C-alpha positions as CSV (number, residue, x, y, z in Angstrom):
1,M,26.0,-3.4,108.8
2,N,22.4,-3.7,108.0
3,R,22.5,-0.3,106.5
4,L,25.3,-1.2,104.2
5,F,23.5,-4.4,103.2
6,R,20.4,-2.4,102.4
7,W,22.4,0.0,100.2
8,G,24.1,-2.9,98.4
9,I,20.7,-4.4,97.6
10,M,19.3,-1.1,96.3
11,I,22.4,-0.5,94.1
12,A,22.1,-4.1,92.7
13,L,18.4,-3.5,92.0
14,L,19.1,-0.3,90.2
15,I,21.7,-2.0,88.1
16,L,19.3,-4.8,87.2
17,I,16.5,-2.3,86.3
18,G,18.9,-0.2,84.2
19,S,20.2,-3.3,82.4
20,G,16.6,-4.4,81.8
21,L,15.6,-1.1,80.3
22,V,18.6,-1.1,78.0
23,S,17.8,-4.6,76.9
24,I,14.2,-3.8,76.3
25,R,15.2,-0.8,74.2
26,L,17.6,-2.8,72.2
27,I,15.3,-5.7,71.6
28,F,11.9,-4.0,71.1
29,V,12.9,-0.6,69.7
30,E,16.3,-0.1,68.1
31,D,16.5,-3.7,66.7
32,K,13.1,-3.2,65.0
33,D,13.7,0.2,63.4
34,V,16.2,0.9,60.6
35,E,16.8,3.8,58.3
36,V,15.7,3.3,54.7
37,P,18.7,4.0,52.4
38,S,18.7,5.9,49.1
39,L,18.1,3.4,46.3
40,V,17.2,5.6,43.3
41,G,19.8,5.2,40.6
42,L,21.0,1.8,41.8
43,S,20.5,-1.4,39.9
44,L,17.8,-3.7,41.1
45,I,20.4,-6.2,42.4
46,E,22.3,-3.5,44.3
47,A,19.1,-2.1,45.8
48,T,17.9,-5.5,46.9
49,N,21.2,-6.5,48.5
50,K,21.3,-3.1,50.3
51,L,17.9,-3.6,51.8
52,H,18.5,-7.3,52.8
53,S,21.7,-6.2,54.7
54,I,19.6,-4.1,57.1
55,G,16.7,-6.5,57.4
56,L,14.3,-5.1,54.7
57,S,12.9,-6.6,51.5
58,A,12.3,-5.2,48.0
59,R,9.2,-5.5,45.8
60,P,10.1,-4.3,42.3
61,D,7.5,-2.9,39.8
62,M,8.7,-2.5,36.2
63,V,7.6,0.8,34.6
64,D,8.2,2.7,31.4
65,S,11.2,5.0,31.7
66,D,14.0,6.5,29.6
67,K,16.5,5.2,32.2
68,P,18.6,2.0,31.5
69,R,16.9,-1.3,32.1
70,D,16.7,-2.6,35.7
71,V,17.6,0.8,37.3
72,V,15.6,2.0,40.3
73,V,13.7,5.2,39.3
74,H,11.6,5.6,42.5
75,Q,11.2,4.2,46.0
76,A,8.0,4.2,48.0
77,A,9.7,4.9,51.3
78,P,11.9,8.0,51.1
79,A,15.5,7.8,52.0
80,G,16.1,8.5,55.7
81,E,12.7,7.3,56.8
82,K,12.5,4.8,59.7
83,A,11.1,1.3,58.8
84,A,10.6,-1.8,61.0
85,K,12.8,-4.7,60.1
86,G,11.1,-7.2,57.9
87,N,9.1,-4.5,56.1
88,I,8.9,-4.5,52.3
89,I,10.0,-1.4,50.3
90,N,8.2,-0.9,46.9
91,L,10.6,0.0,44.1
92,K,9.8,1.2,40.6
93,V,12.3,-0.2,38.2
94,S,12.9,0.9,34.5
95,R,12.0,-1.4,31.7
96,G,14.6,0.4,29.6
97,G,14.3,2.3,26.3
98,A,13.5,5.9,25.5
99,L,10.0,7.3,25.7
100,I,8.2,8.5,22.6
101,N,6.2,11.7,22.5
102,I,2.7,11.0,21.2
103,P,1.8,13.3,18.3
104,D,-1.4,15.2,18.4
105,V,-3.6,13.6,15.6
106,R,-6.9,15.3,16.5
107,G,-8.4,16.9,13.4
108,M,-6.5,14.7,11.0
109,Q,-8.1,12.3,8.6
110,F,-7.9,8.7,9.9
111,A,-5.3,7.5,7.4
112,E,-3.2,10.6,8.0
113,A,-3.4,10.0,11.7
114,V,-2.3,6.3,11.4
115,K,0.7,7.4,9.3
116,A,1.7,10.0,11.9
117,L,1.5,7.4,14.7
118,D,3.5,4.9,12.6
119,A,6.1,7.5,11.7
120,S,6.5,8.1,15.5
121,G,7.1,4.4,16.1
122,L,3.7,3.9,17.8
123,K,1.0,1.3,17.1
124,L,-2.7,1.8,16.5
125,G,-5.0,0.5,19.2
126,S,-8.8,0.2,19.2
127,V,-10.8,2.6,17.0
128,L,-14.3,3.8,17.9
129,R,-16.5,5.5,15.3
130,V,-19.3,7.8,16.5
131,P,-21.7,10.2,14.7
132,D,-20.6,13.8,15.0
133,Q,-22.5,16.9,13.8
134,M,-19.4,19.1,13.8
135,K,-16.6,16.9,12.4
136,P,-16.6,15.5,8.9
137,A,-16.5,11.7,8.5
138,G,-13.1,10.2,9.0
139,V,-11.7,13.0,11.2
140,I,-10.1,12.2,14.5
141,I,-12.1,13.6,17.4
142,A,-10.0,12.4,20.4
143,Q,-7.1,10.1,21.2
144,N,-5.8,8.1,24.2
145,P,-3.2,8.7,25.5
146,A,-3.4,12.4,24.8
147,S,-0.6,14.4,23.4
148,P,2.0,15.3,24.7
149,A,2.6,12.1,26.7
150,G,5.7,10.0,26.8
151,V,5.2,6.3,26.2
152,I,7.2,3.4,25.0
153,S,6.9,2.2,21.4
154,S,4.8,-0.9,22.3
155,R,2.0,1.4,23.7
156,M,-1.2,1.3,21.7
157,V,-2.9,4.6,20.9
158,E,-6.7,4.5,20.8
159,L,-8.7,6.8,18.4
160,L,-12.2,8.2,18.4
161,V,-13.2,8.8,14.8
162,S,-16.2,10.8,13.4
163,E,-18.7,9.2,11.2
164,G,-20.1,12.5,10.2
165,K,-23.7,13.5,10.5
166,A,-26.4,11.0,11.3
167,G,-27.4,8.9,8.3
168,L,-23.8,8.5,6.9
169,S,-22.8,5.8,9.4
170,T,-23.2,3.0,6.9
171,T,-20.7,4.4,4.5
172,V,-17.0,5.1,4.9
173,L,-14.2,6.8,3.0
174,V,-11.6,4.7,1.4
175,P,-8.4,5.8,3.2
176,D,-5.3,7.0,1.3
177,V,-2.6,4.3,1.9
178,K,-0.4,5.1,-1.1
179,G,3.3,4.5,-0.2
180,Q,2.5,2.4,2.9
181,E,3.8,-1.1,3.5
182,E,1.2,-3.8,2.9
183,E,0.9,-4.6,6.7
184,I,0.3,-1.0,7.6
185,A,-2.1,-0.5,4.7
186,R,-4.2,-3.5,5.7
187,Q,-4.3,-2.3,9.3
188,I,-5.6,1.2,8.2
189,I,-8.2,-0.4,5.9
190,E,-9.4,-2.9,8.4
191,K,-9.7,-0.1,11.1
192,S,-11.8,1.8,8.5
193,D,-14.4,-1.0,8.5
194,L,-13.3,-2.2,5.1
195,I,-11.8,-5.5,3.8
196,V,-8.8,-6.2,1.7
197,S,-10.2,-8.9,-0.6
198,R,-7.2,-9.3,-2.9
199,T,-3.8,-7.9,-3.8
200,A,-2.2,-7.4,-7.2
201,Q,1.2,-6.3,-8.4
202,L,1.8,-3.2,-10.6
203,E,5.1,-2.0,-12.0
204,S,5.9,1.4,-10.4
205,K,8.9,3.7,-9.8
206,L,6.8,6.0,-7.6
207,V,7.0,3.9,-4.4
208,P,9.4,1.2,-3.1
209,P,8.7,-2.4,-4.2
210,G,6.1,-4.0,-2.0
211,S,4.5,-0.7,-1.0
212,V,0.9,0.3,-2.0
213,V,0.6,2.1,-5.4
214,Q,-3.1,2.6,-5.0
215,T,-6.4,0.9,-4.1
216,Q,-9.5,0.0,-6.1
217,P,-11.8,1.8,-5.4
218,K,-9.4,4.7,-5.1
219,A,-8.7,6.8,-2.0
220,G,-11.4,9.3,-1.1
221,T,-14.3,7.2,-2.6
222,R,-17.2,6.7,-0.2
223,V,-18.3,3.1,-0.1
224,Q,-20.5,0.9,2.1
225,S,-19.0,-0.2,5.5
226,G,-17.6,-3.7,5.1
227,A,-16.9,-3.2,1.4
228,S,-14.0,-5.1,-0.3
229,L,-10.9,-3.3,-1.7
230,T,-8.0,-4.4,-3.9
231,L,-4.5,-3.4,-3.0
232,F,-2.1,-2.8,-5.9
233,L,1.5,-3.4,-4.6
234,A,4.5,-2.0,-6.5
235,K,7.0,-4.1,-8.2
236,A,10.2,-3.0,-9.9
237,P,9.7,-2.3,-13.7
238,V,11.2,-4.8,-16.0
239,E,13.2,-3.1,-18.7
240,T,12.7,-5.0,-22.0
241,P,14.4,-4.0,-25.3
242,P,12.0,-3.1,-28.0
243,A,11.3,-6.0,-30.3
244,E,11.7,-5.8,-34.1
245,I,8.5,-5.0,-36.0
246,T,7.4,-7.7,-38.6
247,P,6.9,-6.1,-42.0
248,T,3.4,-6.4,-43.4
249,Q,4.2,-5.8,-47.1
250,N,6.6,-7.7,-49.3
251,N,7.9,-4.5,-50.8
252,A,8.6,-2.8,-47.5
253,P,12.2,-2.1,-46.5
254,Q,13.6,-5.0,-44.3
255,N,14.3,-2.8,-41.3
256,A,11.3,-0.6,-41.5
257,P,8.0,-1.2,-39.6
258,A,5.7,-1.2,-42.6
259,Q,2.4,0.4,-42.3
260,V,2.6,1.0,-38.6
261,P,3.5,4.7,-38.3
262,V,2.7,6.6,-35.1
263,Q,0.9,9.7,-36.3
264,T,-0.8,12.7,-34.9
265,P,-4.6,12.9,-35.3
266,P,-5.8,14.1,-38.7
267,Q,-6.6,17.8,-38.7
268,G,-10.2,18.5,-37.7
269,T,-10.7,15.1,-35.9
270,V,-10.7,14.4,-32.2
271,P,-9.0,11.2,-31.2
272,P,-10.6,9.0,-28.5
273,V,-9.4,9.7,-25.0
274,I,-9.7,7.2,-22.2
275,P,-10.2,9.0,-18.9
276,V,-7.7,8.2,-16.2
277,D,-7.2,10.1,-12.9
278,Q,-3.8,11.7,-13.4
279,D,-3.4,12.4,-9.7
280,D,-3.1,8.7,-9.1
281,A,-0.6,6.1,-10.5
282,P,-1.9,4.5,-13.6
283,L,-4.4,1.7,-13.1
284,P,-3.3,-1.8,-14.2
285,P,-4.2,-2.5,-17.7
286,S,-7.1,-4.7,-16.6
287,S,-8.6,-1.6,-15.0
288,V,-8.1,0.8,-17.9
289,P,-11.5,1.4,-19.5
290,V,-12.1,-0.3,-22.9
291,I,-12.1,1.9,-26.0
292,P,-15.7,2.8,-26.8
293,P,-16.9,0.9,-30.0
294,Q,-17.4,4.1,-31.9
295,T,-13.7,5.0,-31.6
296,T,-12.3,1.6,-32.5
297,A,-10.8,0.6,-35.8
298,Q,-13.1,-0.5,-38.6
299,P,-12.0,-2.8,-41.5
300,S,-11.9,-1.6,-45.1
301,V,-11.2,-3.4,-48.3
302,T,-8.2,-2.2,-50.2
303,A,-7.8,-1.9,-54.0
304,Q,-5.7,-5.1,-53.9
305,P,-7.7,-8.0,-55.4
306,G,-8.8,-10.3,-52.5
307,G,-6.8,-8.3,-50.0
308,K,-8.1,-6.6,-46.9
309,T,-6.7,-4.0,-44.6
310,A,-7.4,-3.4,-40.9
311,K,-7.2,0.2,-40.0
312,L,-6.5,1.1,-36.3
313,R,-6.7,4.5,-34.7
314,Y,-5.9,4.4,-31.0
315,Q,-4.9,6.9,-28.3
316,V,-3.0,5.8,-25.2
317,P,-4.7,6.9,-22.0
318,P,-3.0,9.5,-19.8
319,L,-0.2,7.8,-17.8
320,S,2.2,9.0,-15.2
321,R,5.0,6.9,-16.9
322,A,5.5,5.0,-20.1
323,L,4.1,1.4,-20.3
324,P,5.0,-1.5,-22.6
325,L,2.6,-1.5,-25.6
326,R,2.2,-4.5,-27.9
327,I,-0.2,-4.7,-30.8
328,E,-0.7,-8.2,-32.4
329,L,-2.7,-9.2,-35.5
330,T,-3.9,-12.8,-35.9
331,D,-5.3,-14.1,-39.2
332,S,-5.2,-17.2,-41.4
333,A,-1.5,-16.7,-41.9
334,G,-0.7,-16.7,-38.2
335,T,0.1,-14.1,-35.6
336,R,2.4,-11.2,-36.2
337,V,3.5,-8.2,-34.1
338,L,2.6,-4.8,-35.4
339,Q,4.1,-2.8,-32.6
340,D,6.1,-3.7,-29.5
341,R,7.6,-0.8,-27.6
342,Q,7.2,1.7,-24.7
343,A,4.2,4.0,-25.1
344,K,3.7,7.4,-23.5
345,G,0.4,8.6,-22.1
346,G,-1.8,10.5,-24.6
347,E,0.2,9.2,-27.6
348,Y,-1.9,8.8,-30.8
349,I,-1.3,5.6,-32.9
350,S,-2.5,5.2,-36.4
351,L,-1.7,2.1,-38.4
352,E,-3.0,-0.1,-41.3
353,A,-2.2,-3.8,-41.6
354,P,-3.2,-6.2,-44.4
355,Y,-4.8,-9.6,-43.5
356,S,-6.5,-12.5,-45.2
357,G,-9.7,-14.2,-44.3
358,S,-10.8,-13.0,-40.9
359,A,-8.4,-11.3,-38.4
360,N,-8.2,-10.3,-34.7
361,I,-6.2,-7.3,-33.4
362,A,-5.3,-7.2,-29.7
363,I,-3.8,-4.3,-27.9
364,H,-1.6,-5.1,-24.8
365,L,-0.7,-2.3,-22.4
366,G,1.5,-3.1,-19.4
367,G,1.4,-6.8,-20.2
368,E,-2.4,-7.1,-20.2
369,V,-4.9,-7.2,-23.0
370,I,-7.0,-4.0,-22.8
371,W,-8.9,-4.2,-26.1
372,Q,-9.6,-6.6,-29.0
373,E,-11.4,-6.3,-32.3
374,K,-12.4,-8.9,-34.9
375,Y,-12.2,-8.2,-38.6
376,E,-14.2,-10.2,-41.3
């Protein structure tokens, strides 16, 4: 009897010990460890719910990616790995949008590099200029991020720009911003250590309205760092019908522009030429050089008693397109128009106009007065 009792106690103890071991394992081991599921490709909400269902938490980190927005692209703990309940799993989640490959702008001129970045949909970041014995002034030495890297369009690209050899650091080259929108042009100019002091409009068919036609000083000119520039912005040309010419003689035909013929220069003479850079769009009339005094018209007295005649010899400066030309004469009888039409670059004009008392002739090109002369 005692023997059976002892065996019964031993069996009961073994059962209790086994149950305890199983409980300890369930409580302290298996209940604490779970298998991390695969989360890559799931939405952030799906991944978070999946982790919560097994006792884990998610910590998302938004990153640049070509995957759709809010899609998990990476998980810190690999799928299948054991993790204790309550642990936090770091997830990288896509911000959305395609990545842009950064162009290699090293070796380009600064303005050319900014255009290349803008064409790629990227923005210009900080610009550092340093002396360089090997690279000419204005050339890109390095960039950050380097090419080829994939970034989103909001990423700023930093540039290291050469100032040339020592001693040239106080001067900079005016960048070529022709055809750029005003905002981009201002950005390029300001990053070149220059200032846009004013803007002006200029009729042009070469670039879209609102885009830069040219700068003053022109692109490629070396100026002091911090110098001011003028931006000339394109506006659509206004087509105006040619006005009728007022006759200057009583006996002239009613429909004929009396004494205002456009002639070729007399043989053996050289008409005055106003130099204009033909590689650029024409300067606005206010920027066209004034005709030198020795080439302007001089008054002469005609054979008519008491009458005077103003003689004008003028050559239109070289232009990339025709501009409105208007010539007015003002004397004691009032103001009359001698010519009002479109003039081509290089065209030679010769005219004579009678006047009484004293007179003033004004030449308007592109809507601005570019020259005046008084006759006594």
